[in-house]
N, C-alpha and C positions, 0 to 999 in steps of 0.2 A: 316977288316973281318966281313961279313955283316950277323948281327943276328943270330951268330950260336947258334944251339941248345947244352944244356951243357950235353946230355945223348945220347952219342952214335949218335949224330945227326937223333935222332929218329923223327924230324919233317918231314924230306925231306920224310919219309913213310907216316907219318901221314897227310900230308896236300896235299889234291887232288884239282882237277878242281873245283869245286862248290866255288863261291866268299866267302872270309870271311866277311859276310854281315850279318850274322845273327845276326839285333837284334840279333840275334846270326846267324854264318853262318854254313852252311853244309860242310866245309871245311875237315874237317878228314875222311869224310867216303869214300871219291871217290878214293884213294891211291892204293886200292890193285889191283893188277895185276891179280891176279886168284882170283875166288870166296871163301870164307871162308871155312875154314874143319869141318866139322861136329864135334860139341863138345858135351859133356855130360851135360846136363842141372844141372845147380847149384840154390839151393834155392834160392830166393829173399823174403825174408820174409817182406818186406815192400809194396810189391806186390801182389794184390790178383785178378784173373779173368782176366788175363792179353788176351785183344783181339787185333789181328791184324787187321788194317782198309784198308790198301792197300797192294797189291799183286804184281804190276808190276812198272819198272821204278825208278826214283828216286823221294823219296817224304819225303819231311822235314819241318821244323819251321811249324808246327800245334800248334796253338792258340785258345784257348775257345772265344766264343763269350759271353760278358757279361752276359746273361740271362743264360749261361751254357748249351744251345741245340744244338750248331753248331760250328763246327771246320773251320777255315780257315788257307789254307796251301799252298805251294808253291810245284809244280810235273812237272813234263815232259810229263806224261801220260793225254791224253785228256779223257774226258768222256766218250766216244766211247769205251773205255779201249782198242782200237787198235792203235791209233795214240800217235808215242813217238814223242816228240822234243827234238832239242839237248840244250835248254836251259830251264827255269822255267817259266811258266804262276801261275797266282794266280787261287784257287779255293775254296769252302766250300762243307762242307758234312755234314751230321747228324753225332752223337756221334756212329751210328753203322755201318759208312761208307757208308750208302745209300745217294742218292740224290745229287750226286756229280754234281757241277755245276762251268763253268769257269766265274770269274768275271772280271777279267782284259781284257785288248784288243784283248790279241792274237799277238799282234804284238812288235817287240823288245823283251827284255830279263827283266827280273822283278824278284822281291824278298823282302822279309821282309815284309810280311803283317800282320795286327793287326785290331782287330774291334775297332770301334768308341763304345761311350756311347750310349744304347739303341739298340746295334746289328743289326743296319739296313744299316751301312754304313762300308766299309774296308778301310784301309790305304794299300799302298805299294809302291814301289820302281820301275821305270820302265824305259828303253833307247829309247821308242818307238818313241820320239820327234826326235831323230838324227840318228834314222833309223829303218826300220820295220823289219830287219834281225836280228837273233841272234847276239851278241856282237863278234867279232872275238876271239879266244881263244889263249892265248901267246905259244910261241913254248916252250918245255920243255928244262930246265935248270939243272945243278946240286943240285940248290936249287930251292925248288919249288917258283914260283912269281905268284900273281893275280893280274889281271888288276883293276884297279881303273876306271872302266866305267863311261860314264857320265849320270849316274843315277839324275831322280829327282822324289819327292816323289808326289803321288797322294792320291785324294779317289774317291771312285765309291760306287753306291748304289750296295748293295748285288744282284739286279737284274740285274746289268751290264748297268746302266745306270746312266746319270748325272756325268760324268767324272771332274774334277776339280783339276788344279794343284796348288800345294801348294809350292814349292821351282822351281826358275828358275836360280840360280847362276851357271857358268859354272863348269863341274867337277860332282864330285861323292857327291849325297847325299840320303843317304841310311839309313840302320838299325833303322829305325823308330817305336816308339813303344808310346803309349799313356797313360797319367797318369789315374788312377781309376775315379778320381774326372771329368774327361772331359775336363780339363781346358788347359792342354799342352801336347807338344808332345817333346820327344826328339830323337836326331838323330846323326848320322856322316857326316861331311863334309869336304872338303879340300878348302872351300871358302877362310880361311886365309893363305893357305899355308902349312897346316898340317893336320893330320887325327885326329880331334878334336870333342867332343862333343857339342852339342847345344841344347836349348830348343826354342821352339816356341810356340806361341798362337795356338788353334784348326783350326785355319782358316788359318794359316800361318805367320802370323804377329808378329811383336815383338822377331825377333829371337836374341839369347843371347848366347854368347861363354861362356861354363861352364868350359873346360879343357885347360890348356896354355903349359903343359907340352911336350917336343919335343918326338915325338914318336907315336904309334898309341893308339888311344883311342875309344872305341866303343862297339856296343851289349849292349847297357842301357835298363834297364827296372826300371818303378818305384816300390816303396814299396806299400803295399795296402792303407796305408794314404797319398799317393803321396808326401810324405815329404822327402823321400829319394832316390837315384838312384844307383842302382850296375850296374858296366860294368867291361869290360874285357880290359888290356891296358899291353904294353912294350913298357918302357921308355930306349932306348938305353943312355948308361954313359958316354962310352970313345970315345974319339975325331974321331976314325977311324970307329966306329959302327954308330955313329951320322952322317958322311959324308956319308957313305954306305946308310944308311938311306936315307938321303935329295937327295943324287942322285938318288935313284929309285923313289922316290917320284916326283922329276922332270919330269921324263918319265911316270907318272902316273902308277907305280907300286908299290908293296912292299911284300917284304919276311917274311911271318908270322914265329913266332918263340915262345920263352916260353912266355906264357902271362899270369898274375897274375891278380885275383878279387880283385876289389876295390869298395868302397862304399863312396859316398858324400852325402852332403845335396842337394835338388834340385836346389838349387839356386849355384849350383859349390864349395861351402864353405865345410870346413871339410871334405878333401880326408882322405880315412884312407884304407890302404893295408890289404886285408883279408887272402889271401894266398900267401907264401913265398917258394916254393917247386922248382921252376927252370923248371917247366914242362908247358906243353899245358893247360891250365886252361879256358874255353870258357862256352858261354851260362849259364850265370847266371841267376834266378830267386827268388824273394823271396817266402818263407812260407808263408800261409795265417796270420802266427802270426806276421809276420814282424821282427821275431829274428832270425833266420835261412835262409840261402842261398842254394840254389839246384843249382848244376851246373854239367858239363862235364870236365873230364881230364883223361889224362894217366898218372896219379901219380903213380900206379898200376903194370904199366907195368916196371919191373926189369930194372935199367940202363945200364947192360950188355947185354940186349935182342937184338937178331939179329932178323931182319925181321920186319914184321908189327907190330907195337903197339898196345895195347887195350884201347879204352877210355871207360869210365863208368861214371855212374851218381854217384855223391858223395854229401854228406851233410855237411855243418858247421855253425858255430854259427856266427854270425854277428860282433862277436869281435874274431874269428878265432879259438874259443874252439870248441871241441868236434867232429873232423871229424870222418865221417862215410861214409863206400861206400854201394851203393843202388843196382845197378845192379852187374850182374856176368855173363850173356849170352850175346853170340854174341862177336863180335869185336869192334862194335862202339853201342854207346848209347849216345844220347846228344839232346838238345832243349828242357829240361823238362820244364812243365807247370802246375801248379795245377789248376783247375777248380774253380770257383768261390767259392763255399761252402768247398774248401778243401778235397773233399771226393775223387776223381779220379786226375790221373796224364796221361798226354799226352807225347811222346818222339817219337825219330826218331830211329831206329837201324837197322842193318843188321842182325839180327837173324832171321832165318828160310829160308835166302836166299842162292840161290844157282848161281844166274847170277852174274858176276861180277861188280863191282860198284853198285849194288842195294842196296836199303834200304828204309824201310817202316814205318808207323807211327803206333803204339800200343797205347792203353788205357788201364789202370787198376785201380784197387779199391786202393785208399791208406791206410795203414795200419800202425799208428802211433807205 
């Protein structure tokens, strides 16, 4: 039995065609076969002055520049607001949604962008070295699978020049983010035969493996002091589950399932599981105080729910205490990140959408 979800197989509804690469992935938003039905707005006390920044296509994984003035994100919509791609490229924009610019090559597929310290360069993963077209999509199966395409990690000047390749191992290298101190990059790779988290110097040297448990480890972000890493993971335990996972991995595929949030030291030591609810918990990010985690989960969806589950943003202490739900509107809310000063939150959501599979980027003032 391969990676079965514990609550009426909600994952089959929840996980869609965007890669689970997510720094944090956009996998949950694209499962809907119909547009979300209009909902009555529910108060979200921690969010004020909510502003929608994108209005068409698929837009996700928006992250603040270190100076707090820009966002880098992935989208299927080109800056002309007319051209829709079948896979993502990387763009930057102002905090009000203006001055959209593509910074990736426009070739292949891209994912998981992040700013370098200084806000003059961005990091992202791309398949353009192995093919100029979008990677082929896997055929639909009973349980959703995503392909571990041949991504490598690149950096590029925000002007779209000076492309530099940081990884060159065969297979999947993605989900890369940068430590606030600017010294290291954390990413997920299959270079040693499993989906594990690695760190490397900012220039791609001195690669170190941080996780060794069988199963998927990824979507990692550093703490504000760069001393810890928060990530999502699924570690199959039963022999048949391990075999099913490894058989798919040999085909460069994986079936997402229940994911839990973990924290470890930046050197890979002292791994601690933070959530333990058997649901899909992902896109974790540290609060500015380094003591709490903000993340996305479908934990609020009842176990006997029929149909499309809802994913919302939640908060939990770094010791697993005091959980709290933050978003209540829309059916998909994820990829939260605080601004450097902690005063704003950016995230992706399908709220206000009428088109099938669409989701956009929102920003709001954070109310403690």
